C-alpha positions as YAML, in Angstrom:
chain: A
units: angstrom
residues:
- id: 1
  name: MET
  ca: [17.68, 73.04, 40.90]
- id: 2
  name: PRO
  ca: [15.72, 74.41, 37.84]
- id: 3
  name: SER
  ca: [12.20, 75.55, 38.44]
- id: 4
  name: PRO
  ca: [9.43, 73.21, 37.14]
- id: 5
  name: LYS
  ca: [7.91, 74.07, 33.82]
- id: 6
  name: PHE
  ca: [4.33, 74.53, 34.54]
- id: 7
  name: ARG
  ca: [1.61, 73.53, 32.18]
- id: 8
  name: ALA
  ca: [-1.62, 74.02, 34.06]
- id: 9
  name: ILE
  ca: [-2.94, 76.83, 36.25]
- id: 10
  name: ILE
  ca: [-6.04, 75.94, 38.26]
- id: 11
  name: PHE
  ca: [-8.16, 78.62, 39.91]
- id: 12
  name: ASP
  ca: [-10.74, 78.66, 42.81]
- id: 13
  name: ILE
  ca: [-13.74, 80.75, 41.86]
- id: 14
  name: GLY
  ca: [-15.23, 82.26, 44.97]
- id: 15
  name: ARG
  ca: [-13.19, 85.35, 46.08]
- id: 16
  name: VAL
  ca: [-10.47, 84.68, 43.49]
- id: 17
  name: LEU
  ca: [-12.54, 85.19, 40.21]
- id: 18
  name: ILE
  ca: [-15.92, 86.29, 41.55]
- id: 19
  name: LYS
  ca: [-16.56, 88.46, 44.57]
- id: 20
  name: VAL
  ca: [-18.66, 86.71, 47.14]
- id: 21
  name: ASP
  ca: [-20.99, 88.33, 49.77]
- id: 22
  name: VAL
  ca: [-23.06, 85.80, 51.62]
- id: 23
  name: ASN
  ca: [-24.60, 88.56, 53.77]
- id: 24
  name: ARG
  ca: [-26.70, 89.55, 50.73]
- id: 25
  name: THR
  ca: [-28.19, 86.06, 50.38]
- id: 26
  name: MET
  ca: [-28.61, 85.62, 54.08]
- id: 27
  name: ALA
  ca: [-30.41, 88.87, 54.37]
- id: 28
  name: GLY
  ca: [-32.92, 87.63, 51.68]
- id: 29
  name: LEU
  ca: [-33.36, 84.20, 53.30]
- id: 30
  name: SER
  ca: [-33.82, 85.70, 56.72]
- id: 31
  name: THR
  ca: [-36.40, 88.41, 55.75]
- id: 32
  name: GLY
  ca: [-39.47, 88.11, 58.06]
- id: 33
  name: LEU
  ca: [-37.66, 85.58, 60.29]
- id: 34
  name: LYS
  ca: [-36.18, 85.93, 63.75]
- id: 35
  name: LEU
  ca: [-32.81, 85.21, 62.43]
- id: 36
  name: THR
  ca: [-29.95, 87.76, 61.61]
- id: 37
  name: PRO
  ca: [-28.19, 87.14, 58.29]
- id: 38
  name: GLN
  ca: [-25.09, 85.97, 60.46]
- id: 39
  name: GLU
  ca: [-27.25, 83.33, 62.36]
- id: 40
  name: ALA
  ca: [-28.85, 82.23, 59.08]
- id: 41
  name: TRP
  ca: [-25.37, 81.60, 57.58]
- id: 42
  name: SER
  ca: [-24.07, 79.83, 60.61]
- id: 43
  name: ALA
  ca: [-26.98, 77.57, 60.59]
- id: 44
  name: ILE
  ca: [-26.47, 76.72, 56.91]
- id: 45
  name: GLU
  ca: [-22.73, 76.15, 57.33]
- id: 46
  name: LYS
  ca: [-23.44, 73.82, 60.36]
- id: 47
  name: ASP
  ca: [-26.28, 72.02, 58.64]
- id: 48
  name: PRO
  ca: [-25.72, 68.21, 58.42]
- id: 49
  name: LEU
  ca: [-26.80, 68.31, 54.77]
- id: 50
  name: TRP
  ca: [-24.51, 71.06, 53.70]
- id: 51
  name: PRO
  ca: [-21.94, 68.60, 52.39]
- id: 52
  name: ASP
  ca: [-24.60, 66.75, 50.45]
- id: 53
  name: TRP
  ca: [-25.64, 69.88, 48.79]
- id: 54
  name: GLN
  ca: [-22.04, 70.85, 48.02]
- id: 55
  name: GLU
  ca: [-21.17, 67.45, 46.72]
- id: 56
  name: GLY
  ca: [-24.11, 66.96, 44.46]
- id: 57
  name: ARG
  ca: [-26.25, 64.50, 46.59]
- id: 58
  name: MET
  ca: [-29.19, 66.85, 46.75]
- id: 59
  name: ALA
  ca: [-31.21, 68.26, 44.00]
- id: 60
  name: PRO
  ca: [-31.71, 72.17, 44.02]
- id: 61
  name: GLN
  ca: [-35.39, 71.82, 44.66]
- id: 62
  name: ASP
  ca: [-34.65, 69.52, 47.66]
- id: 63
  name: TRP
  ca: [-32.12, 71.94, 49.07]
- id: 64
  name: HIS
  ca: [-34.72, 74.67, 48.85]
- id: 65
  name: LEU
  ca: [-37.28, 72.66, 50.55]
- id: 66
  name: HIS
  ca: [-34.79, 71.63, 53.28]
- id: 67
  name: LEU
  ca: [-33.75, 75.18, 54.07]
- id: 68
  name: THR
  ca: [-37.36, 76.42, 54.06]
- id: 69
  name: LYS
  ca: [-38.16, 73.84, 56.75]
- id: 70
  name: ARG
  ca: [-34.96, 74.54, 58.64]
- id: 71
  name: LEU
  ca: [-35.16, 78.34, 58.73]
- id: 72
  name: GLY
  ca: [-38.72, 79.06, 57.99]
- id: 73
  name: GLY
  ca: [-39.82, 81.45, 55.31]
- id: 74
  name: SER
  ca: [-41.97, 81.24, 52.21]
- id: 75
  name: LEU
  ca: [-39.76, 81.80, 49.26]
- id: 76
  name: THR
  ca: [-40.85, 80.08, 45.97]
- id: 77
  name: PHE
  ca: [-38.22, 78.04, 44.37]
- id: 78
  name: GLU
  ca: [-37.62, 80.76, 41.80]
- id: 79
  name: GLN
  ca: [-37.37, 83.47, 44.57]
- id: 80
  name: PHE
  ca: [-34.93, 81.21, 46.47]
- id: 81
  name: THR
  ca: [-32.70, 80.76, 43.35]
- id: 82
  name: GLU
  ca: [-32.56, 84.63, 42.81]
- id: 83
  name: VAL
  ca: [-31.75, 85.22, 46.57]
- id: 84
  name: TRP
  ca: [-29.17, 82.26, 46.48]
- id: 85
  name: ASN
  ca: [-27.37, 83.88, 43.50]
- id: 86
  name: SER
  ca: [-27.33, 87.37, 45.01]
- id: 87
  name: ALA
  ca: [-24.24, 86.31, 46.89]
- id: 88
  name: LEU
  ca: [-22.18, 86.62, 43.55]
- id: 89
  name: SER
  ca: [-21.20, 90.19, 42.78]
- id: 90
  name: PRO
  ca: [-21.57, 91.06, 39.14]
- id: 91
  name: GLU
  ca: [-18.04, 92.56, 38.79]
- id: 92
  name: PRO
  ca: [-15.25, 89.90, 38.30]
- id: 93
  name: ILE
  ca: [-12.07, 90.10, 40.32]
- id: 94
  name: GLN
  ca: [-9.62, 89.25, 37.57]
- id: 95
  name: SER
  ca: [-9.34, 91.15, 34.24]
- id: 96
  name: GLU
  ca: [-10.17, 89.32, 31.02]
- id: 97
  name: ARG
  ca: [-6.94, 90.40, 29.52]
- id: 98
  name: PHE
  ca: [-4.89, 88.70, 32.35]
- id: 99
  name: LEU
  ca: [-6.94, 85.49, 31.95]
- id: 100
  name: GLU
  ca: [-6.72, 85.52, 28.14]
- id: 101
  name: GLY
  ca: [-3.02, 85.96, 28.40]
- id: 102
  name: LEU
  ca: [-2.62, 82.99, 30.50]
- id: 103
  name: SER
  ca: [-4.85, 80.97, 28.47]
- id: 104
  name: LYS
  ca: [-2.51, 81.41, 25.44]
- id: 105
  name: SER
  ca: [0.37, 79.44, 27.25]
- id: 106
  name: TYR
  ca: [-1.27, 77.32, 29.89]
- id: 107
  name: ARG
  ca: [-4.17, 74.94, 30.47]
- id: 108
  name: LEU
  ca: [-6.59, 76.84, 32.65]
- id: 109
  name: ALA
  ca: [-8.93, 75.04, 34.85]
- id: 110
  name: LEU
  ca: [-11.39, 75.83, 37.69]
- id: 111
  name: LEU
  ca: [-11.65, 73.94, 40.96]
- id: 112
  name: SER
  ca: [-14.34, 74.95, 43.27]
- id: 113
  name: ASN
  ca: [-16.56, 73.86, 46.25]
- id: 114
  name: THR
  ca: [-19.77, 75.09, 44.76]
- id: 115
  name: ASP
  ca: [-23.37, 74.05, 43.84]
- id: 116
  name: SER
  ca: [-25.43, 73.76, 40.71]
- id: 117
  name: ILE
  ca: [-27.47, 76.88, 41.29]
- id: 118
  name: HIS
  ca: [-24.57, 79.14, 41.52]
- id: 119
  name: MET
  ca: [-22.71, 77.62, 38.56]
- id: 120
  name: SER
  ca: [-25.71, 77.56, 36.26]
- id: 121
  name: PHE
  ca: [-26.01, 81.30, 37.01]
- id: 122
  name: ALA
  ca: [-22.16, 82.20, 36.90]
- id: 123
  name: GLU
  ca: [-21.45, 80.44, 33.70]
- id: 124
  name: ALA
  ca: [-24.09, 82.35, 31.87]
- id: 125
  name: ARG
  ca: [-23.18, 85.58, 33.43]
- id: 126
  name: PHE
  ca: [-19.46, 85.90, 33.27]
- id: 127
  name: PRO
  ca: [-17.68, 85.80, 29.97]
- id: 128
  name: PHE
  ca: [-14.37, 84.81, 31.58]
- id: 129
  name: PHE
  ca: [-15.51, 81.06, 31.70]
- id: 130
  name: ARG
  ca: [-14.67, 80.75, 28.11]
- id: 131
  name: PHE
  ca: [-10.95, 80.73, 29.20]
- id: 132
  name: PHE
  ca: [-11.44, 77.73, 31.35]
- id: 133
  name: PRO
  ca: [-12.26, 74.51, 29.27]
- id: 134
  name: THR
  ca: [-11.81, 72.40, 32.26]
- id: 135
  name: ARG
  ca: [-14.22, 72.94, 35.23]
- id: 136
  name: ILE
  ca: [-13.98, 70.74, 38.30]
- id: 137
  name: TYR
  ca: [-16.98, 71.40, 40.72]
- id: 138
  name: SER
  ca: [-17.49, 69.67, 43.99]
- id: 139
  name: TYR
  ca: [-21.17, 68.97, 43.14]
- id: 140
  name: ARG
  ca: [-20.06, 67.10, 40.04]
- id: 141
  name: VAL
  ca: [-17.13, 65.32, 41.61]
- id: 142
  name: GLY
  ca: [-18.82, 64.17, 44.75]
- id: 143
  name: ALA
  ca: [-15.99, 65.57, 46.95]
- id: 144
  name: SER
  ca: [-15.03, 68.88, 48.33]
- id: 145
  name: LYS
  ca: [-11.66, 70.62, 49.08]
- id: 146
  name: PRO
  ca: [-9.47, 69.85, 50.95]
- id: 147
  name: ASP
  ca: [-10.25, 66.18, 50.07]
- id: 148
  name: PRO
  ca: [-7.37, 64.90, 47.68]
- id: 149
  name: ILE
  ca: [-10.01, 63.45, 45.35]
- id: 150
  name: ILE
  ca: [-11.15, 66.61, 43.91]
- id: 151
  name: TYR
  ca: [-7.58, 67.87, 43.25]
- id: 152
  name: ARG
  ca: [-6.53, 64.68, 41.63]
- id: 153
  name: GLU
  ca: [-9.67, 64.88, 39.32]
- id: 154
  name: ALA
  ca: [-8.51, 68.39, 38.34]
- id: 155
  name: LEU
  ca: [-4.94, 67.14, 37.46]
- id: 156
  name: ARG
  ca: [-6.45, 64.05, 35.55]
- id: 157
  name: ALA
  ca: [-8.72, 66.45, 33.65]
- id: 158
  name: CYS
  ca: [-5.74, 68.81, 32.94]
- id: 159
  name: LYS
  ca: [-3.55, 65.75, 31.87]
- id: 160
  name: VAL
  ca: [-0.59, 67.01, 33.87]
- id: 161
  name: PRO
  ca: [1.44, 65.73, 36.80]
- id: 162
  name: ALA
  ca: [1.07, 67.56, 40.20]
- id: 163
  name: GLU
  ca: [4.44, 69.17, 39.80]
- id: 164
  name: GLU
  ca: [3.33, 70.95, 36.52]
- id: 165
  name: ALA
  ca: [0.31, 72.55, 37.98]
- id: 166
  name: ILE
  ca: [-0.30, 75.77, 40.03]
- id: 167
  name: TYR
  ca: [-3.39, 76.03, 42.22]
- id: 168
  name: ILE
  ca: [-4.70, 79.35, 43.30]
- id: 169
  name: ASP
  ca: [-7.12, 79.76, 46.30]
- id: 170
  name: ASP
  ca: [-7.97, 82.43, 48.79]
- id: 171
  name: VAL
  ca: [-8.16, 79.74, 51.56]
- id: 172
  name: PHE
  ca: [-4.70, 78.86, 52.91]
- id: 173
  name: ALA
  ca: [-5.86, 75.31, 53.89]
- id: 174
  name: TYR
  ca: [-6.99, 74.65, 50.39]
- id: 175
  name: ALA
  ca: [-3.80, 75.89, 48.82]
- id: 176
  name: GLU
  ca: [-1.81, 73.86, 51.29]
- id: 177
  name: ALA
  ca: [-3.79, 70.68, 50.50]
- id: 178
  name: ALA
  ca: [-2.61, 71.24, 46.83]
- id: 179
  name: ASP
  ca: [0.95, 71.54, 48.01]
- id: 180
  name: ARG
  ca: [0.80, 68.28, 49.85]
- id: 181
  name: LEU
  ca: [-0.21, 66.61, 46.66]
- id: 182
  name: GLY
  ca: [2.86, 68.02, 44.88]
- id: 183
  name: MET
  ca: [1.16, 71.00, 43.22]
- id: 184
  name: THR
  ca: [2.33, 74.60, 43.78]
- id: 185
  name: GLY
  ca: [-0.23, 76.28, 45.93]
- id: 186
  name: VAL
  ca: [-0.59, 80.07, 45.77]
- id: 187
  name: VAL
  ca: [-2.73, 81.89, 48.29]
- id: 188
  name: PHE
  ca: [-4.75, 84.78, 46.59]
- id: 189
  name: GLN
  ca: [-4.96, 88.04, 48.35]
- id: 190
  name: ASN
  ca: [-5.52, 90.53, 45.40]
- id: 191
  name: PRO
  ca: [-4.86, 90.64, 41.68]
- id: 192
  name: GLU
  ca: [-1.50, 92.42, 41.98]
- id: 193
  name: GLN
  ca: [-0.08, 90.14, 44.52]
- id: 194
  name: LEU
  ca: [-1.16, 87.25, 42.44]
- id: 195
  name: GLN
  ca: [0.52, 88.49, 39.25]
- id: 196
  name: THR
  ca: [3.66, 89.06, 41.21]
- id: 197
  name: ASP
  ca: [3.63, 85.61, 42.71]
- id: 198
  name: LEU
  ca: [3.13, 84.03, 39.27]
- id: 199
  name: ARG
  ca: [6.00, 85.96, 37.86]
- id: 200
  name: HIS
  ca: [8.23, 84.71, 40.59]
- id: 201
  name: LEU
  ca: [7.20, 81.35, 39.62]
- id: 202
  name: GLY
  ca: [8.22, 81.88, 35.98]
- id: 203
  name: VAL
  ca: [4.73, 82.14, 34.61]
- id: 204
  name: ARG
  ca: [4.22, 84.12, 31.39]
- id: 205
  name: LEU
  ca: [1.44, 86.49, 31.81]
- id: 206
  name: ASP
  ca: [1.02, 87.48, 28.20]
...
């Protein structure tokens, strides 16, 4: 059976394109509190309003006020924004040469569970975003991975059927969710492994 002809390659962002260290943010948020960074992150992940923040149903200022009340602390909104963005490391994971090569032959897109504070910062900081004309973010779509809605929105925006799209994520469950919709899911481990896997799929890298 011939291999499919891929036309779109869709990337997750965190830990695939940008290194993420939530401990830096949590250390900033928990300064002066009786919480360890790990306890702060656990509280945020389990917060009943976390999905509302990730899916765009809360404004950044409301999220700041909510966490201030939930965790304690006295950060201004500007200080909070700086601390929140400190989770994003300045050095990208993928080389621009690699992404530019892919962009010449494929429609590149982003598909990420993320928020407006992170993306305003990241889009201004990282030049590689210019290779991704299509950007599907959970806070804009109102749905998060692994909900099929957000994957279908990416396919619609790329104007390709599922079988012509590759989806790359560091989380196995999210890559698997793409597989279930007919896409080809690739679990990211490191840049060398990713390039090897893409070559095996017949993807041109230059």
